[in-house]
C-alpha positions in Angstrom: 7.2 9.4 9.1 7.2 10.9 5.6 5.6 8.9 2.8 8.2 7.7 0.4 8.3 8.8 -3.2 6.8 6.7 -5.9 9.4 5.5 -8.5 7.7 4.8 -11.8 9.9 2.3 -13.7 10.1 1.5 -17.3 11.7 -1.7 -18.5 12.9 -1.6 -22.1 15.8 0.9 -22.3 16.0 1.2 -18.5 16.7 -2.1 -17.1 16.5 -4.1 -20.4 19.4 -2.8 -22.5 21.1 -3.6 -25.8 23.3 -6.8 -25.6 27.1 -6.1 -25.4 26.6 -2.5 -24.5 25.5 -2.1 -20.9 27.5 0.7 -19.2 28.4 -0.8 -15.9 31.8 -2.5 -15.8 30.7 -5.5 -17.7 28.1 -6.5 -20.5 24.5 -7.1 -19.4 23.5 -10.6 -18.5 20.9 -12.3 -20.8 17.7 -13.9 -19.3 14.6 -15.4 -21.0 11.4 -13.8 -20.0 9.5 -15.1 -23.0 11.7 -12.7 -25.0 15.5 -12.2 -24.3 16.0 -9.5 -21.7 19.5 -8.0 -21.1 20.1 -6.6 -17.7 22.7 -5.7 -15.0 21.9 -7.8 -11.9 23.5 -5.1 -9.6 21.0 -2.5 -11.0 18.1 -4.8 -10.2 19.5 -5.5 -6.8 19.8 -1.8 -6.0 16.2 -1.1 -7.2 14.9 -4.0 -5.0 17.0 -2.6 -2.0 15.5 0.9 -2.6 11.9 -0.6 -2.6 12.4 -3.1 0.2 14.0 -0.5 2.6 11.0 1.7 2.0 13.0 4.6 0.4 10.7 4.5 -2.6 7.5 2.7 -3.7 8.5 1.1 -7.0 5.7 0.7 -9.6 6.2 -0.7 -13.1 5.3 2.0 -15.6 6.0 0.2 -18.9 4.3 -1.3 -21.9 5.0 -4.6 -20.2 2.0 -3.8 -17.9 -0.1 -4.7 -21.1 1.6 -8.2 -21.1 1.0 -9.4 -17.5 2.1 -12.9 -18.2 5.4 -11.8 -19.6 5.9 -9.3 -16.6 5.1 -12.2 -14.2 7.9 -14.2 -15.8 10.3 -11.3 -15.5 9.4 -10.7 -11.9 10.0 -14.5 -11.1 13.5 -14.3 -12.8 14.3 -11.0 -10.9 12.8 -12.3 -7.6 10.8 -9.1 -7.2 7.2 -7.9 -7.3 6.3 -4.3 -8.0 2.8 -3.0 -8.4 1.7 -1.9 -11.8 1.0 1.8 -12.4 -1.7 0.7 -14.9 -3.1 -2.3 -16.7 -3.6 -3.0 -20.4 -3.8 0.1 -22.7 -7.3 1.1 -23.9 -7.5 1.6 -27.7 -8.1 5.3 -27.3 -4.8 6.0 -25.4 -1.2 5.6 -26.3 1.3 4.2 -24.0 3.0 7.5 -23.5 -0.4 9.0 -22.4 -0.7 6.2 -19.9 2.7 6.8 -18.5 2.2 10.6 -18.2 -1.1 9.9 -16.5 0.6 7.8 -14.0 3.1 10.4 -13.3 0.5 13.1 -12.9 -1.6 10.8 -10.6 1.4 10.4 -8.3 1.8 14.2 -8.1 -2.0 14.7 -7.6 -1.8 12.3 -4.6 0.7 14.8 -3.0 3.5 12.2 -3.4 7.1 13.0 -4.6 7.8 11.4 -8.0 10.8 9.6 -9.4 10.1 8.8 -13.1 12.6 6.7 -15.0 11.8 6.2 -18.7 14.2 6.2 -21.7 11.6 7.8 -24.0 8.8 9.7 -22.2 10.3 11.8 -19.4 11.6 14.7 -21.5 8.3 15.0 -23.4 6.4 14.8 -20.2 8.4 17.6 -18.7 8.0 19.8 -21.9 4.3 19.1 -22.4 2.9 18.9 -18.9 3.5 21.9 -16.8 2.7 20.1 -13.6 5.6 17.7 -14.2 8.0 20.5 -15.0 6.9 22.6 -12.0 7.3 19.6 -9.7 10.8 18.9 -11.0 11.7 22.6 -10.6 10.4 22.6 -6.9 12.3 19.3 -6.0 9.2 17.2 -5.8 10.0 15.2 -8.8 13.3 13.5 -10.1 13.0 12.9 -13.9 15.5 10.4 -15.2 15.8 9.6 -18.8 18.6 7.1 -19.5 20.0 6.4 -22.9 18.1 3.5 -24.3 21.1 1.4 -25.2 22.9 1.7 -21.8 19.9 1.9 -19.5 20.0 3.1 -16.0 23.6 3.8 -14.8 25.2 3.7 -11.3 25.3 7.5 -11.0 21.5 7.7 -11.8 20.8 5.0 -9.1 22.9 7.1 -6.7 20.7 10.2 -7.5 17.5 8.2 -7.1 18.6 7.1 -3.7 19.7 10.5 -2.7 16.4 12.1 -3.8 14.4 9.3 -1.9 16.4 10.0 1.3 15.9 13.8 1.1 
């Protein structure tokens, strides 16, 4: 059996969106994870389904990794647990560098990559030839949703199709 791709998943701007914006057919639902989080439950269900069916190995790739207590609260609310792509940020690195390093590490493992981030994906593609090459060769799916709206149904469909390929 083929090893499933790794889905690196950001939170803010991806599953945590602006209140009263959303983009599905209704506004996002507010939950309290130590801070207000606005999300679409059907999006979370689709991500959990992709992970639980083994279509992709979902890993958190977010600044929230530096706040494990808060991430644990969010996971309890969502009834999910995904591995973390990294831990807290060392002082000599930015969060962007940590996210790119996580994406490059997946590719270096020989795994296919699905990278979903509202800020870093396009820069990663532009600045790191290995990421651009993997995307061009079909070994990486790079998804950069609009921060206000987050991950949309058609993007989830594309992720699932890539994972099934």
